[in-house]
PyMOL commands that place a pseudoatom at each C-alpha (Angstrom):
pseudoatom trace, name=CA, resn=MET, resi=1, chain=A, elem=C, hetatm=0, pos=[80.922, 87.003, 99.537]
pseudoatom trace, name=CA, resn=ASN, resi=2, chain=A, elem=C, hetatm=0, pos=[78.923, 89.141, 101.983]
pseudoatom trace, name=CA, resn=GLY, resi=3, chain=A, elem=C, hetatm=0, pos=[79.582, 92.621, 100.355]
pseudoatom trace, name=CA, resn=LYS, resi=4, chain=A, elem=C, hetatm=0, pos=[82.084, 93.584, 103.177]
pseudoatom trace, name=CA, resn=LEU, resi=5, chain=A, elem=C, hetatm=0, pos=[84.772, 94.479, 100.717]
pseudoatom trace, name=CA, resn=CYS, resi=6, chain=A, elem=C, hetatm=0, pos=[86.921, 97.664, 101.058]
pseudoatom trace, name=CA, resn=LEU, resi=7, chain=A, elem=C, hetatm=0, pos=[85.300, 98.877, 97.801]
pseudoatom trace, name=CA, resn=TYR, resi=8, chain=A, elem=C, hetatm=0, pos=[82.059, 99.355, 99.894]
pseudoatom trace, name=CA, resn=CYS, resi=9, chain=A, elem=C, hetatm=0, pos=[83.617, 100.935, 102.917]
pseudoatom trace, name=CA, resn=SER, resi=10, chain=A, elem=C, hetatm=0, pos=[83.270, 104.569, 103.722]
pseudoatom trace, name=CA, resn=HIS, resi=11, chain=A, elem=C, hetatm=0, pos=[87.151, 104.712, 104.251]
pseudoatom trace, name=CA, resn=PHE, resi=12, chain=A, elem=C, hetatm=0, pos=[87.936, 103.466, 100.761]
pseudoatom trace, name=CA, resn=TYR, resi=13, chain=A, elem=C, hetatm=0, pos=[89.743, 106.180, 98.550]
pseudoatom trace, name=CA, resn=VAL, resi=14, chain=A, elem=C, hetatm=0, pos=[90.401, 105.895, 94.936]
pseudoatom trace, name=CA, resn=ASP, resi=15, chain=A, elem=C, hetatm=0, pos=[91.776, 108.451, 92.407]
pseudoatom trace, name=CA, resn=ILE, resi=16, chain=A, elem=C, hetatm=0, pos=[92.008, 107.113, 88.981]
pseudoatom trace, name=CA, resn=GLY, resi=17, chain=A, elem=C, hetatm=0, pos=[94.611, 109.722, 87.846]
pseudoatom trace, name=CA, resn=SER, resi=18, chain=A, elem=C, hetatm=0, pos=[94.600, 112.365, 85.179]
pseudoatom trace, name=CA, resn=PRO, resi=19, chain=A, elem=C, hetatm=0, pos=[96.720, 112.877, 82.089]
pseudoatom trace, name=CA, resn=ARG, resi=20, chain=A, elem=C, hetatm=0, pos=[98.969, 115.737, 81.813]
pseudoatom trace, name=CA, resn=TYR, resi=21, chain=A, elem=C, hetatm=0, pos=[97.659, 118.794, 80.039]
pseudoatom trace, name=CA, resn=SER, resi=22, chain=A, elem=C, hetatm=0, pos=[100.951, 120.241, 78.772]
pseudoatom trace, name=CA, resn=GLU, resi=23, chain=A, elem=C, hetatm=0, pos=[104.695, 120.019, 79.379]
pseudoatom trace, name=CA, resn=LEU, resi=24, chain=A, elem=C, hetatm=0, pos=[104.146, 122.369, 82.419]
pseudoatom trace, name=CA, resn=THR, resi=25, chain=A, elem=C, hetatm=0, pos=[101.304, 120.594, 84.029]
pseudoatom trace, name=CA, resn=PRO, resi=26, chain=A, elem=C, hetatm=0, pos=[101.991, 116.911, 84.882]
pseudoatom trace, name=CA, resn=GLY, resi=27, chain=A, elem=C, hetatm=0, pos=[99.268, 114.501, 85.362]
pseudoatom trace, name=CA, resn=SER, resi=28, chain=A, elem=C, hetatm=0, pos=[98.761, 112.367, 88.422]
pseudoatom trace, name=CA, resn=ASN, resi=29, chain=A, elem=C, hetatm=0, pos=[99.009, 108.669, 89.075]
pseudoatom trace, name=CA, resn=PHE, resi=30, chain=A, elem=C, hetatm=0, pos=[96.369, 106.039, 90.035]
pseudoatom trace, name=CA, resn=GLU, resi=31, chain=A, elem=C, hetatm=0, pos=[95.981, 105.951, 93.873]
pseudoatom trace, name=CA, resn=MET, resi=32, chain=A, elem=C, hetatm=0, pos=[94.030, 103.659, 96.036]
pseudoatom trace, name=CA, resn=SER, resi=33, chain=A, elem=C, hetatm=0, pos=[94.118, 103.462, 99.817]
pseudoatom trace, name=CA, resn=CYS, resi=34, chain=A, elem=C, hetatm=0, pos=[92.332, 103.118, 103.083]
pseudoatom trace, name=CA, resn=ALA, resi=35, chain=A, elem=C, hetatm=0, pos=[91.509, 106.466, 104.945]
pseudoatom trace, name=CA, resn=LYS, resi=36, chain=A, elem=C, hetatm=0, pos=[92.188, 104.560, 108.198]
pseudoatom trace, name=CA, resn=ASN, resi=37, chain=A, elem=C, hetatm=0, pos=[95.683, 103.708, 107.064]
pseudoatom trace, name=CA, resn=VAL, resi=38, chain=A, elem=C, hetatm=0, pos=[95.088, 99.850, 107.128]
pseudoatom trace, name=CA, resn=TRP, resi=39, chain=A, elem=C, hetatm=0, pos=[96.509, 99.620, 103.672]
pseudoatom trace, name=CA, resn=LEU, resi=40, chain=A, elem=C, hetatm=0, pos=[97.818, 101.584, 100.585]
pseudoatom trace, name=CA, resn=PHE, resi=41, chain=A, elem=C, hetatm=0, pos=[97.879, 99.865, 97.232]
pseudoatom trace, name=CA, resn=ASN, resi=42, chain=A, elem=C, hetatm=0, pos=[100.540, 100.589, 94.704]
pseudoatom trace, name=CA, resn=ALA, resi=43, chain=A, elem=C, hetatm=0, pos=[99.193, 99.499, 91.318]
pseudoatom trace, name=CA, resn=PHE, resi=44, chain=A, elem=C, hetatm=0, pos=[102.467, 99.287, 89.624]
pseudoatom trace, name=CA, resn=GLY, resi=45, chain=A, elem=C, hetatm=0, pos=[103.979, 95.911, 89.536]
pseudoatom trace, name=CA, resn=GLN, resi=46, chain=A, elem=C, hetatm=0, pos=[101.217, 94.287, 91.415]
pseudoatom trace, name=CA, resn=SER, resi=47, chain=A, elem=C, hetatm=0, pos=[99.246, 91.251, 90.371]
pseudoatom trace, name=CA, resn=GLN, resi=48, chain=A, elem=C, hetatm=0, pos=[95.484, 90.862, 90.045]
pseudoatom trace, name=CA, resn=ASP, resi=49, chain=A, elem=C, hetatm=0, pos=[95.665, 88.530, 93.151]
pseudoatom trace, name=CA, resn=ALA, resi=50, chain=A, elem=C, hetatm=0, pos=[97.348, 91.318, 95.258]
pseudoatom trace, name=CA, resn=PHE, resi=51, chain=A, elem=C, hetatm=0, pos=[94.609, 93.760, 94.117]
pseudoatom trace, name=CA, resn=ARG, resi=52, chain=A, elem=C, hetatm=0, pos=[91.942, 91.208, 95.121]
pseudoatom trace, name=CA, resn=ARG, resi=53, chain=A, elem=C, hetatm=0, pos=[93.574, 90.563, 98.512]
pseudoatom trace, name=CA, resn=THR, resi=54, chain=A, elem=C, hetatm=0, pos=[93.744, 94.221, 99.174]
pseudoatom trace, name=CA, resn=LEU, resi=55, chain=A, elem=C, hetatm=0, pos=[90.061, 94.678, 98.617]
pseudoatom trace, name=CA, resn=GLU, resi=56, chain=A, elem=C, hetatm=0, pos=[89.227, 91.545, 100.623]
pseudoatom trace, name=CA, resn=ARG, resi=57, chain=A, elem=C, hetatm=0, pos=[90.864, 93.123, 103.830]
pseudoatom trace, name=CA, resn=GLY, resi=58, chain=A, elem=C, hetatm=0, pos=[87.412, 94.532, 104.576]
pseudoatom trace, name=CA, resn=LEU, resi=59, chain=A, elem=C, hetatm=0, pos=[86.221, 91.073, 105.512]
pseudoatom trace, name=CA, resn=THR, resi=60, chain=A, elem=C, hetatm=0, pos=[88.083, 91.250, 108.637]
pseudoatom trace, name=CA, resn=CYS, resi=61, chain=A, elem=C, hetatm=0, pos=[88.767, 94.889, 109.193]
pseudoatom trace, name=CA, resn=VAL, resi=62, chain=A, elem=C, hetatm=0, pos=[87.614, 96.516, 112.425]
pseudoatom trace, name=CA, resn=HIS, resi=63, chain=A, elem=C, hetatm=0, pos=[87.343, 99.852, 110.892]
pseudoatom trace, name=CA, resn=PHE, resi=64, chain=A, elem=C, hetatm=0, pos=[84.773, 98.688, 108.130]
pseudoatom trace, name=CA, resn=GLU, resi=65, chain=A, elem=C, hetatm=0, pos=[81.802, 101.011, 107.771]
pseudoatom trace, name=CA, resn=LYS, resi=66, chain=A, elem=C, hetatm=0, pos=[79.333, 100.418, 104.992]
pseudoatom trace, name=CA, resn=ARG, resi=67, chain=A, elem=C, hetatm=0, pos=[79.198, 103.332, 102.679]
pseudoatom trace, name=CA, resn=ALA, resi=68, chain=A, elem=C, hetatm=0, pos=[75.684, 104.877, 102.244]
for i in range(1, 68): cmd.bond("trace and resi %d" % i, "trace and resi %d" % (i + 1))
show_as sticks, trace
zoom trace
């Protein structure tokens, strides 16, 4: 592996979510996406292989920019 995974790209976005604080303040769900709209990953009902393939999109992506 050459390190060109979406995880290391400056366009990679992840929000691990947050629990709700009360009945009136709902939490947020896990969200992971590409800021260049190459992909959007929905974690619910996805396999580990689908997760891996999503992050490997960076191997061939023309928008890949290594994060500082």
